[in-house]
Phi, psi and omega in degrees: 000312179299320180297319179296319179298316180299317179300314180297315181295319177301318178299315180298313181298321181296318180301321187260009177072021179265130180296122184275065178283167177300319180297321179298314181295318180298313182293318180298314182291322179297317179300310183295316182297316181287328176295315179293323177299317180295319182293320185250025187307314186291344182259353181270147177291145179305320180293328178293318179297316179300318180296316180298314183294320178297315183295313184288331175297317178295318181295315180293326178293336181284347178275105186237358180287106185297327178292319177298316180297319180295317181290336182241035188298323180300306183291321181297309182292324179294321179294319176297323177296320177297320179299313181297321180295315177296321179295320178296318179295325180289321184286319184285139174231125185302142177062024179282136173275113185227155177285166178298326179299315179293318179300320179291327176296318177297315180301319181298324178297316180292319181294319177300317179299317182292320179294319176300320180299316180289335178292346177284353180087045181294129180299151181303323181303313180290321182300315182290315180294322180294327182281315186271330183226076188306324184268356185287333185299328185294347182269002183248136182287146176302145175102342185287346186264010178063028180287333175063023177290326183294343181284347181265112185294329176299314179297323179301317184290330178263005177063043173259101184218187182297333176297329176300319178294316180298314181295323178298316178301315179301312182298317182293317181291323178296318180292321178298322180294330181281323184271340180307319180306321180295320180292320180296317179296328182289322183269347183304313178300325179292321178295319178294322179297319178294324177299311182296325178296318179292324181294325186260009178208179178268004184254132176243117185272074179295325178299324180293321176301313180296323181295313181294320178294324180291339177306322186246021176053044175291146178287147177054044184275345185266192179205165182275091187292328182285345174062018181288333175211120181291131179245124187294336181257004178059024188268122173240345179277163172300162183300333185257020186285338182241151182254329187250155182264135174277132183281173186303317186299299179294326180297319180289328173297315179300314182293321179297312183296326178291317176298320179295321179300318179288321186288330186291337183215130180295130183234152178277166174064025178268129175280099188295325178301313179293325181301310181285331174297318179292322178299314180296322179295319179299311181296321179297316180291324180291320181051065186298338180290337179266117183273358185250321185222159172281170179300322176255100186312131184253112180280353183272303182227118180287159174294117188249189181301325180305311182291318181295331181268317190262326183232069179244203184299318182297316180296319180295319179296319179295321178297318180297317179298320180292322177296316182294329180296314183267340181224074181304136183295336181284359176259011182301131175254106181270136179267122179264116179280120177285128181287132179251123182290125177229145178288144178295142179298142180286121182294150177296135179246118181270116184241135176291138186305141175227118358291161182290150176303147181299128185261169173283330179206153182215147175216139182237132175245101177286161179050049186291118175036077180304336181290344178273103191281307186260167177296329176297318178298316181295317180300314181298321180294313180297315183293326178301315180287322179294319179298318180292339178269005175097012182259018179300124181078008182233039180241145182234137186247153180210158164286150178207111179047242179259019179219226179210170179224153175232135169239155177260156177297157179295132180230153175270138184227171173283163183295335179273007177090353181280162185282150173266164173302153186305322183291339176260329186300318184254006177262081190278131186278350184278354178116151185291338181264008177079017181228139176290148191217149174296338174306316181297323179298316182293324184278329182218067188302321188250021179255140178290144181235021179292150181182163178244140182229156187215143168234132177256142177229138179233118181249122178253116180203176182288337180233159174302139181290128177286156180233150175282176177254007183247130179290135179286154176279162178298319181292326179295319179289325177296320178294324178300320179294325180291319184269076185209171175260157179275346181209172179300127179307138188300324183287353178262348189303317185263358179286158184217160175233121179302320179224126186225155177242148174247118177256119179257126182239133178248126177248101186257108179261148175226149180238113191280329184194174180299139181088356181264138173275135179303136179235156182288134175278109183255012184284345178056041178282335181246139176268174176298322178297325176297320180289327185267356184304137178063026174231166178287354180285346177301333180296340183276356182262008180238165178284000000 
């Protein structure tokens, strides 16, 4: 199996001009193996995971060429991050009673994984969204963050793309959410001890709170010590500085002590508006009237006797009186933001290429259905036939010259251009992201992957659509499908063309064998009628 993988990888590197050195092969296989381990972790036997991690640790250690590591730093560091993440998942056991020493060892594995991940050069956009909105990343298509990984054909073949970054973030954050409770329970007694110390003396050890929170890289663990501007979230670190979430119990102790610290002595440079906003936010989150739960139910630490006795309604009222004494509300200085007129951003306009990409087959119907007056009428006619041919919900719209264009989603077809059954037609073997991948090699090493794929395009305009003389790439057509509208643009609905032509373009890609990227068939062996035979689309080839 390993020999077969090496042969395939050598072939891939040769196709793309990548030197097939031992280090290249080692790194490529380690990335794929550790990615698949992470993806299927829950279904693999523990001994199998241990074997994989031991083997890949040894393999990665064998890469010592500093120039190679520098030239491949993104992939190298990302692969090391995957190893640490898998090792952390293997080491950690949910609901385990562990000492602080063991907990810190687990934390170090996650932090090492995260630091390696950031060494790959993760864009700020992903760093901030991954930190503040862990689940938000899955809603964004790869490529929007300008990472440019998809531009590297070597990365395409091993499936190292922006989705790898998103999936890594999901995995790391999911694991952090599971292990955070153990860390919170460990520091909770220390936070209570610091509270009692503050209650019985004039000293509040804010530095100690930050130190204990910093043990486990909790987010927003610090505070604005210089007091030049009060920050309601006490955040002084970058958005991505922490990996784990502090639960309601220790977080509310921290917030109370910080408010008490400010309230006990009048200080300059305090934003009083923010101060009272934070007080109200603190009381709302604490929900002192409820003796069982916080406002945001905490599955880590329930509201216990400590909160009901020490930080309840009476304590909150006393804190408010102290705040009012040193910061009277009638001295609030509200900042009025002057509105600055700015032009609204120009929305992206998706236009079908002009001239159109060179097709495998083309057919033109001049004077197309004069009875269809508006673009809405033409759209309804086209969609009626497309829906009946199985393209319902699989159409993409564009502006085109003085009309509009429709393309269909990529579908798998028979070699003679005829349609496959629905369960095969849309079950594409080249991968969900439209790119062939070494993942497929690992999953089906000895299975043939040849196939034919098709995109149909219909251009409605006053003149026949011009075409280039250059065949489009598979990735270019895939990108065209992404940059489209789901329906006819609203400003085109009532527009009309007295005389219009329908240009039908067929883009027939074929994949000859494993390791091959689909390419456009330019032999023109099939006509548009061959592709439309025995379908309702034949109606579109007549006046």
